[in-house]
N, C-alpha and C positions, 0 to 999 in steps of 0.2 A: 269908922276908919278914915284917916285923913287922906287927902289927895297924894301926899308924899308916900304914905304907906302903900296906897293902891298902886302907885307908880313903881315902887320898889318890888312889890309882889309880881307885877306883870314882867318886870325886867328879869326877876329870878326865874319865872316860868320860861320866858323866852331863852334865857341863858342855858337852862338845864335841858331844854328840848331841841336846841339848835343842832343840826347834823354836822355842822362844821366844827373844827377844833377852835374853841374860844378860851381866851386867857385874859385875866385882869392882871396888869403889871404895875408894880410900884415904881415910883420915880427912880429908884436905884436899879431897876431892871429885873427884880425878882417877881416870881409868880405869886400873886395874891390868891387867885382862885382859878379853877379850870373846870370846864364842863365835862359831863360823862362821855360825850362823843370823843373828846381828845384822849381821855383816859383809856377808853376801849381801843381806839385806833393806835395809840402808842404803846399799850400794854402796861401802863402804870396804874397804881392806885392814886387817888387824889392826894392823900397825905404825903406820897413820895414826891409829888411835883410841887406842892405848895412850899414856898420859901426857896425853891431852886431857881437860879438865873435862867431866864428863857434862852439865853445864848447857848446853854449846855445841850439844848435839844437839836441844835443845827449841826449838820455834817461838816467836817473840816473844809471841804471845798466851797462851802457857803459863807465861811467866816469873813473873807475879804469883802464879799458883796454885802454882808450884814453890816459891816462898819460903814460902807458907803450909804446904805439905806438909813442908818442911824443919823448920819449927818443931815441927810435929806429930811428926815422926820423932825429933827430939831428945827430946821428952817421953815418947813411947811406945816408941821404938826400932824401930818397924815401921810399914809402910804397906800397904794392901790394896785392890787393884782401883780405883785412882784413874785417871780418864780424862785423858790428856794428848795433846798433839800434838807430834810430833818431825819433824825435817827429814832427808831423805836427802841424800846428797852432791850430787845433781842439783837439790836445792831442793824436791823434791816433799814435800808434807805427808802424814804418815801418822798415824792415830789409834791409840793403844795404851792398854792397861790396865796401870798400874804397880803392882807389888808389891815392897816393899823390906824387908830385914832387916839385922841387924848381928851381927858376930862379935867377942866380947870375951875377954880373958884372965881368969885366975882372980882377978885383982885388980879386974876390972871395966873395964879399959882397952880402948877400942875398937881393935881390930886392923884390921878392914876391914868394909865393908858390901857387901851383894849387892842387885842390882836386876834384876828380871825384867820384861820388857815383852812383853805379848801383843798382836800386831798385829790390830786389829779393823776396819781400814779398809774392807775389802770388806763385812764384816757391817754396818757403819754405813751404807754406801751402800745395801745391800739394805733395811735398815730404813727409811732415808730414802725410798727409792722406794716401799716398802710404805706408809709414812705418806702420801706424796703420792697414791698410788693410792687409799688409803682415803678421803683427803680429797676427791679427785675423785669417787669413787663416792658419797660422802655428798652432795656437791654435786649430782651428777646425779640421785640419788634424790630429794633435796629439791626440785630445780627441775623434775623431770620433769612433763610435761603429763598423763601417765597415772598412775594410782594404782599404787604399788609396795607390796606387802604380803608380808612374809616370816613364815612360821609354822614352829614346830618339830614334832616327831613327835606331840605331844599337841594339835596344832591350835591352839596358843597363838600369839598375834601377838607377834613380836619386832621387826619393822620396820613403820612406818606413816608414809608420807611426807605432805608438805603436800597433794599432789593427792588422796591418799586421804581426808585430813581434809575437804577441800572436797566430794569426791564423795559420801561417806557421811554427812557432817554430824556427825563425831565428832572431838574433839581427840585428838592423838597420845598425850598422857599417859594419857588414859582408855582408848585402844585397846590400848596395849601391855599384854600379859598376858591380854587377853580372848580368848575362843574365837572362831575365824573364823565359827562358826555365827551369831554375832550380826549378821553382814552378809549372810547367805544366807536367802532366803525358806524358811519351814518345810517346804514341800512338796518342796524340792530338797536338803535337808540330808543325808538318808540317801544319796541318789545321789552327793552331793559326797564324803562319806566313802569310799564304795566306789571312787570315781574316784581319790582320793588313795592308797588302799591299792593299787589296781591299778597306779597310776603308780609307787609305791614298789617294788612287786614286780618290775616290768620293768626292763630295763637302760636304758630311755630316760631321758635327763637333761633333755630340753627338748621342749616341745610348743608349736608356733607358734600365734599368735593367729588365730582363725577356724577352726582345725581341729576344735574342739569344738562348733562351731555357736554359735547365739545363746544366752547364759546370762542369768540374772537376778540382780541384786543388790538389797539391801534397805537403804534409808537409815534413819537413826535415827528419823526421823519416820514410819516405817512404809510409805513409798512404795517400790514396786518399780520397777525400771528395767532396760532391756536392756543387757547388757555383752558385750564380747569379752575373752577372757583368754588369756595365754600363761603357761605354768608351767615352772619349771626346778627341778632337784633338785641340791643340793650336799651333800657329806659332809665333815665335819670331825671327824676321829677317829672316835668311835663315834656322833657326832650327825649327824642328817640335817635339813637345812633345805629348805623348799619356798618358792620365791619366785614370786609371781604378779604379772604386770603387767596391770592391768585398765583397760579403756577404756570409757567411757560412750558407747554408740552410739545414744542416743535421737535426737539431732539427725540423725545420718547415716541412721538408719532412716526418719525423717520425710522427709528429702530424697529418699532412695531411693523411698519410697512416693509422694512428689509426682512424682518423675521417672517412675516407672512409670505413674502416672495420666496424666502429660503425654504419655508415649510412646503410651499407649493412645488418648488423645484425638487425638494426631497421626496415629496409624495409622488411626483412624476417619475423620479429616478427609481423609487421602489416599485412603482407600478410597471415600469418597463425594464426592470432588472432581469437579467437572464437567470437569476437564482430565485426559486419560489420563496415568497415571503408573506407573512401575515403580521399586521400591526394590531396589538391589543391594547386596551386601556382599562384601568380600574382594577380593584381587587378580585373581581369575578372574571377578569380577562375577557371582556367583551371585544369581539373582533371589529376593529374600526374599518379596516379594509384589507383585502387580499389582492395580491398583484396578478397580472395576466398569466405569468409562468406557473403560479400556484394552480390556477384553474386548468391550465393546459396539462400539467403533470397529473393532478389528482382528479380533475373533472368537477370538483366542488366549487360552488360560488359562495358569496357572503350570505345569501339566503339559505344555503344548505348548512353552513356552519357559522351562525351568528355569534357563538361564543365557544369557549374551550370545552364546556360540558358536551355540547353537541358533536364536537370533533371526535371525542373518545368513542362514542357509540358507533359513529359511521366508519371511522378508520380502523377500529379494532372490534369487529363483531363477536369474536371469541372472548367470552367473559374472562376466562383465566388468563389468557395472553394479555388482554386489555389491562387487567389489574396489575400484572407484573410490570408491563411497560409504564403504566401510570405511576406506580410506586417509585420506580427508578427515576422517572422524569421529575416528579415532585421533589425527590431527595436532592437531585442535582440543581434544580431551580432554587431550592431553599439555601443550598450551600453557596451558589453564585450570588444570590441576593444578600446573604449574610456577609460574604467577603467582598461584595461590590465588584465582582469580576464576571467574566463571561462563563457560561456553563461549560462543563466538560462535555464535548460532543458525544452523543450516544446514537446507536443504530437500532432500527426496528423495521419490521415489515408493515406496510400501510396498504389497506384495501382501498382501491380507487372506486370512483362512482360507477365505472363500467364493470366492476367485479375483478379486475386484474389486481395483482399485488406488486408493489414497488418496494424495494429495499432502500431505506432512506436514512440519512444521517441528519440529526437535528442540532440546531444551534439556537441559543437564547441570549438576548441582551436586554437589559432594562434601563430606562431613563425616567426616573421618578415613577409616575403611575402608568407610563407607557412602556410597552415591551415589544420587541421585535423577534419573531421566530422565523428562522430561515431553514430551508430544507435542501439537502444535496442528494440527488438521485444516484445511488450506488448500485443500481440493479445489475447493470452489465458487469461492473467489477465484481459484485457479489457472486454472480453466476460464474464468472471466470474463476474466482477463488474456490467456489464449490467444485467446479470442474477440475481445478488443479488439485484440490484435496482428494477428490475421487481418483484422479490419475495417480497421485502419490500413494493412495491406499492400494490401488491395483498394482502399482509398481512394487510396493512393499510386500504385497501378497505373493506376487510372482517371484520377487527376489528371495523372500523367506522360504519359498518352496523349491527354489532352484538347487540343483545338486552341487553348485559351486559357491565359494565365498565371494560375495559381491561387496564392493566398497565404493564410496564417492568422496571427492574432496571439492572444496570451494575455490574461489578465485585467489584466495590467499595461500592455497596449497595445504591448508590444514584439513584433516579428515572430517567429514560431516555426516557420513552414514555408513553403517555396517549391517549386513543382513543377519538373520537369525543363526545361520550356519557359522558365521564369525563368532557370535556369542557362545555357541555351543562348543566350538573348537577351542577357544581361548579360555572359557569359563569366566569371562569378564563382562561387565555391562557396557552398553554403547557409550555412555559418558566416559568410562575409564579408557576405552579404546580411542575416543576422540581426543583425549589428552596426550596421546602419543603411543607409538608402537616400538620405540627404541628398546625398551626393557624386554620385549618379547622376541626380538630378532637375535640370533646367535651373535655374540660379540665379534666373531671372525668375519661375519657377513655384513654387519651393520654399516660400516663405512662405505663399502662398494654400493650397497643398496641405496643409501642416501645420495651418493654422487649420481647414480643412474637416474633417480627420480628428479633431482634438482635440475640436471642437465635437460631432461625431457620436458620438464615443466617450463623452463626458461624458453625453450624453442617451440613449445606447444605441439609436440610430436608424440606418437605412440612409443611405448617402451615394453620390453620384456626383461624380467630378471628372475633369478632363482636364489632362494635363501632358505635358511633353516629357521623355522618359527616354533616357539615353545607352545606345546599343547597344554590343555588344562591339567593333564596328569604329570607335567614336568618334562615330558619327552619332546625332543626336537624333531620336527618333521620337515622334509624338503617340500617347499612350496614354489609353484610356478605362478608368478604374478604378471598379469598382462593389463596394461592401462592405456586408455585412449583419451584424448582431450574432448571436452564437451563444449558446444557453442550454442548461444541463444539464437532465436529466429533472426535477429538483426545482425548476426555474425559475431557478436561480442563473445569473448572467452568466458566460460561459466565454470571451468574447473575440469576435473578428471573423473572418469568412471572406470572401474577395473574389476577383474575377477581373479580369484586365486584357486588353484587346485592342488591337492596333496599328491605329489609325484614321488613320494618316498618309495613305494613299491616299484614304480618304474625305474627309479634310480638303482634300487637293489637288483632289479631284473637286468638293467644295463651292466651292472657289475658282474652279475652271473654270466650274462652273454659274453662279456669281455673275457672272463675267465674261461668260459666254454670255448670261445673262439681260440684262445690260446691252447686249450686242451686239445681241440680238434686239429689245430695246426701241428701241435706236438705229435698227435696220433698219426696224422698224415705223414709227418717226417719220419716217425718210427716205422710206419708201413712201408715208406719208400726205402728206408734203410734195410728193413727186413727183406723187401723184394730184391734190393741190390745184393744183399748177402746170399739170398737164395739163387739168384742168377749167377753171381760170381763164384760162390763157394760150391755150389752143387751143379746147376745146369751147365754153367760155362765150363767147369772142370770136366764134367761128363762128356760134353760135346768135344772138348779138346782131346779127351781120351779116345772118343770114337774116331776122331780125325787121325789120331796117331795110329790106332789099330788098323784103320783102312789103309793108311800110308804104308804100314808094315806089311799088310796083306799084298799091297801092290808090289812092294819090293821083294817080298818073299812068298810068292804065289805057290801054294802047295802043288805038288806034282800029281796027287791023286784027286779025283773028283770028290771022293767021300770026305777026305780031309777038308777040302774047300767048302763042301756043304756044311760040315760041322762048324767051321769058323764063321760062315755067313749066318748060320742059325744062331750062334751066340751073339753076333752083332745085331741081328734082328731083335732078339729079346732085349738086348741093351737099348736099342732105339725105341722099342715099344714101351719099356719102363720109363724112358726119358719122355716120351710123348704123354704117357699117363700122368707123370708128375707135372709136366707143363700144363696139361688140362686141369689138374687139381689146383695148380697155382692160378690159372685163369678163372676157375670157378670161385676161388676165394675173392678175387678182385671183382668179378662180375659173371653172373650166370645167365645165359640166354634162355635156359629152361624156365626161369621165373617169368619172363615176358611171354614165352610161348605157351606154357602149360599152367601157370598160376602158382600161387603160394603153396598149396597142399602138395602138389606133385613135385615142385622144386625142392621143398623141404624133405619129402620122402627120398628123392634121388640123392640129395646131399647127405642125408643120414646114411644111406646105403654105401655111397662112395667113401665117406669119412670113416665108416665102420670098417670097410675093407682096408683102407690105408693105415688106420691106426690100430688095426687088429682088436677092435672092440665090438661088443654086442650092443646095438642100439635098437630099442623097440619104439617104433613110431606109430601114432594113432591120431585120427582126426574125427571130430563129431560136429555136425551142424554147420560146417563151413559152407558159405555160398560159393557159387561158381565164379562170381566176379567180386574181387576185393580191391578196393582202391590201390593204385600203384604205390602211393606213398606208404600206405600201411603194409603192403606186401613186402616192399623193399626194406622198410624199417624192421619188421619181424624177422625177415630172412637174415639180416645182418646181426640181429640180436642172437638168433639161433647159431650162426657161425661162431660168434664170440663166446657164447655159453659153452658150446661143444669144445672149442679150442681150450677154454679155461679148464673144463672138466678133464679133458685128456691130459692136460699139462700138470694140473695140481691135485686132482682128487685121488688118483691112484685106483679108481674103480674100473672094472672091466665090463660092467653092465650099466647102460644108461637108458632112461625113459624120456621120450619126447612126445608131447601131445599138443594139438591145436583144437580148441573148443570154442564155439560161439554160443553165448547165452546172454539174454537181456541186452541185446544190441551191442554186445561187447565181445571182442575176440581175445582169447587168453592163450598165450604160448607158455608151456611149462616144460622145463628141463630139470630132471631129477637124477641124482646119483647117490650111491650108497658109500661114497668114499670117506676120506678122513675129515672133511669139513674144514671150517676156518672161523676166526673171530672177525665179525663184520666190521667193527670199529677200526681194528688194526688194518684190515684190508683197504678200507676207504682212505686211511691216512698214508698208505704206501704210495709210491710213485707210479705204480701200474695204472694203466688207463682203461682196462677192460670194463670194469663196473661203471666208471664215470662215462665212458663212451656209450654204453647201453642206455644209461639214464638220460643223457642228453639227446640221443636219437629219439627216445620215446616221448620226450617233452615236445618235440617238433610235431608230433601227431596227437598231442593231448593225452599221451599215454603215461603210464607210471610203471615202475619196476619194484617188485617185492622179492626180498631175499630171505630165505629161512635156512640157516646153516648152524650146525653144532659140531664142536670138535668131536671127531670119531663117530659122528652121527649122521653124516651125509649132508647134502645141500640140495635145496629146491629153489629154482629161480622161476618167477612168474612175471610175464610182461602183459599188462592189461592195456588194451587200446580200444577206444570207441570206434564204431564202424563209419562215423561221419567226421573225419578229421578237418581241422581248420587250416593246417599248414600244407604247403605244396611239396611235391615229391622230390624236387631238386634239393630242398634243404634237408628232407628226411634221409636222403641217400647220400648226403655229402660225406 
């Protein structure tokens, strides 16, 4: 093999194995050959590239530069490391470094040229990312709020950002190249150098801010200030760089100092607060401290109750009560924590260290992992409330058993309480009554009742009023309502309290008494008219006749003594009859025998005299009557006897009467019976006659009663029943 062949073989091997893109170019710029690396890198097959102008592989943005390089190639015959952009078959852009040369013959004629392209696309991308990273780093360092200072192994500053300028009061241009000692107080410089050496000797590449404690920096004006720093170490080749990030903590330390003083003041305020308090921390509520008032109220110290769990067992020894209070407490705490609000206050009994029990109100507030529990001692108020409830219970018990209807109203005048008798009387609930009584009061009485109440309420004075109130059965009953104002211990007006009583029977009794009084007055008037008639028509006429006879006797005196005796005898009989009639009239009005000899004898005498005058037969009897009968009863029964006999003589037509006085079962009974014509009782009571009414009213005054049994043509029996212990006086009975 000749040397030429050997040379061509070596060139072919070199061309085929070269990793760069290699091209053989004809004088007219077309590709004569291309190596495998170019085909693989650009995505073409060899036959696709051979015969193609090399310029077709360049991206449009490289065409202008390619023309410039072509002119340079023609002048110099070579190109070296020119950056160009080519296109792959898929259209992807690749950046290459172009190196070109030419092959000429002995006469200098260009045979072909060679072009070698080194693909630097990935390197360019890495460089671009590096430049971007450096730009970002420079921007970060420049805009960092903390000072960033980098020093070399000789402690010379190589990086000094804007924040460092502001912090130390030194321009960057002046700081670069300075020793870092210029920004460290003199007393700390040796320590700083030792620290840097130690940091360099260890394998540590970073130390976080705060791990070195509080350091001190020095401004160019000589002012020292506290700083925190983090330091990192990087190595580039044989060089080591130390980068420090420095933060001025002057403001933070001032705030921390103020916060610490504030916490100390707050702690002191809590400790000396007049309200018992406990401060807890953490999820298990460890008690951080309890104030003096807490120990004073409950007797427990922080040693007794180091956490919440110990509090429950000490303060609530009863397991059932403890669980009930704890469940309620946890529920309220959970709600307060969830809503980020204060707890709804709750009350419970707490057992103190000395065994006493205090009724306490609890409050809870949380601040992060810290909680404040405060206590309000309500023992005295609770006892007062219990006493008040007990007093109200006793009041209601007394009021509900009282025989009167009791009511109360508040400061606004609206009713607030009605006792059980009110509910029973009206058939309504207390709530219904509290809504108003207008519908229960009789329409005719309502306006006046409202006026009386409002006027008294406005003047805070007692009042009395009467009205008709509808009962549960629909019947209106007369009610007497008496109200008086209520006042608190401090003298403030509290409302009214009053009582109501049913006076319907009293009202009816008053009506009856009024009618009875009228009846009695009428009876008295009738008695007077009867007496006047008796005196005028009978007694007076007979006396006048007697006077006339005596005057005639005086003027015409008989001549013979016998005739005179006869005339005087006649006048004597006339006067005797007149005296007897006057005596009977006197007995009807009043009998002295009743006072001297008692009821039985007076009744017997009256029956005998009445029998003689009226020409009747009267059978009188008595049984078991005591010697002494109260005057009121005696007079009442005597008048009833007189009236009954007068009625019988006048109306019955009977000639035989029976009268009896019998005492049995502590009761005296007067009976007057006749066998006469009888009468209809209802018709008799409706007539204007006053006999029966007078007897009934007299008997009522001594708690007695009158029973009448009469049938037409069947006779009449009148019975007067009187208890032997009357409640009324004799003056009213004998009126």
